[in-house]
C-alpha positions, -999 to +999 in steps of 0.1 A: -304+609-259-321+621-224-316+599-194-338+605-165-331+619-131-342+616-098-378+632-097-376+664-079-409+653-059-384+623-044-361+648-032-384+673-020-401+647+003-369+630+014-358+668+027-394+671+042-389+640+065-354+648+075-367+684+086-401+679+100-407+674+135-414+635+143-450+642+151-457+667+124-492+657+111-482+656+074-452+630+075-477+602+070-490+620+035-455+629+028-441+592+033-468+577+015-464+600-017-428+590-013-431+557-016-451+558-045-429+581-064-401+559-056-416+526-067-425+544-100-388+553-104-377+521-096-399+506-123-384+531-151-346+520-137-357+482-140-370+487-178-337+502-187-323+466-187-350+454-214-344+485-235-307+481-235-312+447-254-326+469-284-304+478-314-290+508-305-287+519-340-326+517-346-337+540-317-332+573-302-343+568-267-357+597-245-365+590-206-390+608-187-404+636-208-426+664-194-440+689-226-461+717-224-489+720-246-515+747-246-520+755-206-513+717-200-484+690-197-479+655-210-457+631-195-441+603-217-421+575-193-401+564-226-402+576-259-384+557-287-377+576-321-367+560-353-368+568-388-400+546-393-422+552-363-423+564-325-433+544-296-445+558-263-439+536-234-462+540-200-446+519-172-462+509-143-444+489-109-472+471-094-467+435-078-502+419-075-528+405-098-537+432-123-571+426-137-581+450-168-616+458-172-619+480-206-653+479-208-651+508-179-618+519-188-603+506-151-578+482-134-582+461-106-549+454-084-551+428-057-522+426-035-520+417+001-558+408+005-564+443-007-582+454-039-577+491-055-591+503-087-570+526-111-576+543-144-567+522-174-532+528-181-540+521-220-564+550-219-537+570-203-509+563-228-534+569-257-541+603-242-504+607-243-506+598-281-531+622-289-513+649-271-479+638-288-496+639-322-509+673-315-475+685-305-460+676-335-484+693-356-478+721-338-440+723-342-445+717-378-428+678-375-434+656-399-460+630-396-450+601-380-466+567-375-473+566-334-473+532-317-476+527-278-474+501-252-483+496-213-454+478-196-454+464-161-416+458-150-425+444-114-418+405-116-444+403-092-471+413-115-496+392-126-515+404-159-552+391-163-576+401-194-606+383-182-628+397-209-599+388-236-599+423-249-577+423-282-562+458-272-551+448-239-535+419-256-517+440-279-508+468-260-499+458-224-469+434-217-444+424-188-410+443-192-396+410-207-417+412-236-409+445-249-381+434-274-406+411-291-434+439-292-410+461-307-403+435-333-436+434-342-439+474-345-408+473-367-423+443-387-455+465-393-435+499-402-411+492-432-406+525-449-389+554-434-409+584-430-382+604-413-342+609-425-314+601-396-312+643-391-348+646-390-348+622-359-318+641-342-337+676-349-370+664-332-349+647-303-333+678-295-367+698-302-381+676-276-353+680-253-354+719-253-390+716-243-389+694-217-397+713-184-391+694-153-418+691-124-417+722-101-422+701-069-421+722-037-438+724-002-469+737-011-486+707-020-486+698+016-498+732+028-467+741+045-444+768+049-406+778+058-417+778+098-423+745+095-389+736+086-364+729+112-330+749+105-299+735+114-272+709+108-286+672+109-260+650+123-253+619+097-251+597+127-278+602+149-302+624+129-304+652+156-299+688+148-272+694+175-241+700+152-219+732+157-192+746+139-160+743+159-124+743+141-133+739+106-157+712+114-190+705+126-195+684+160-225+669+171-231+677+211-256+645+211-236+616+197-200+632+194-197+626+157-177+649+136-180+658+099-163+682+076-194+681+048-226+679+070-235+715+058-237+705+021-268+685+026-285+713+045-278+738+018-292+712-006-325+711+014-326+749+017-328+751-020-356+725-019-376+733+010-372+772+012-365+788-021-343+785-055-317+813-041-298+819-012-279+849+005-249+848+029-276+863+054-301+833+047-274+806+048-265+819+082-301+820+096-305+785+081-274+769+094-274+789+128-242+806+120-230+835+137-202+840+114-204+859+077-168+846+070-174+810+076-206+810+057-190+826+028-162+800+025-190+772+028-206+787-002-177+795-020-163+759-013-195+742-029-185+758-063-225+771-062-234+796-091-238+830-082-245+866-096-238+900-079-209+913-061-192+901-029-214+923-007-249+914-025-242+883-041-268+854-046-264+819-049-284+793-065-280+755-075-271+744-108 
């Protein structure tokens, strides 16, 4: 019922890597964060196949929920709602040897001869269950049995449970085991708690409360003055494109493009601000002509408010 979209943090970081100088000191941090985010996003996409094996009449599936609760938020990678129970899934995309240490609530990942330590994902998803239960109470939703799983979607993950902890055995699995775990939960919960109408109502309420992360450049202590303006050439990636006879031409490599400005306008919304005036566009694209920028904005069918003279554009 709710499908994930590309996380805004990925889009922002990709735009930053396009528009920061090659020697900017923040580039390594931005690239590292981008790779981590992309790996997580790829892992969630890989899980879609295993979810597709479930009986589509048994569950309503909501992906990538971020719900406010008090002054905080809780995030759920996958929420499966049925008339009998709900299942929260926290997915990890980590190759290497994954060793669980329940006594100290941590996980060791050994990969390429390096060992890193992480907080226990079982505790992470249990906190999500706790917060989701409180959210249900706050919204006067009927009591619903809540189950949870941690899945590892990377084929290169080797899961180890040296302490033979029963909770780890019960609550952690590779992606390919998901359908069998779900069967166990379905056998455990036989009685209907919600009607199909109630499940649909709850799903709509969750979607209404969902608030995507508002990622911006402030995380890296950057300001708009750090951002390179202009049109980036899609071939040589230099900012040497000029507007000549309704096309963009790159003086560096000779590439011509009709739509090179569209990526620049999207970069503006990601990096500079959520709204744009004609004057701001001309400054960012280095365009001297107001009429040309008006045509470019109109052709992109952006949403806008205000009269022609005072018009403000924003991304849908």
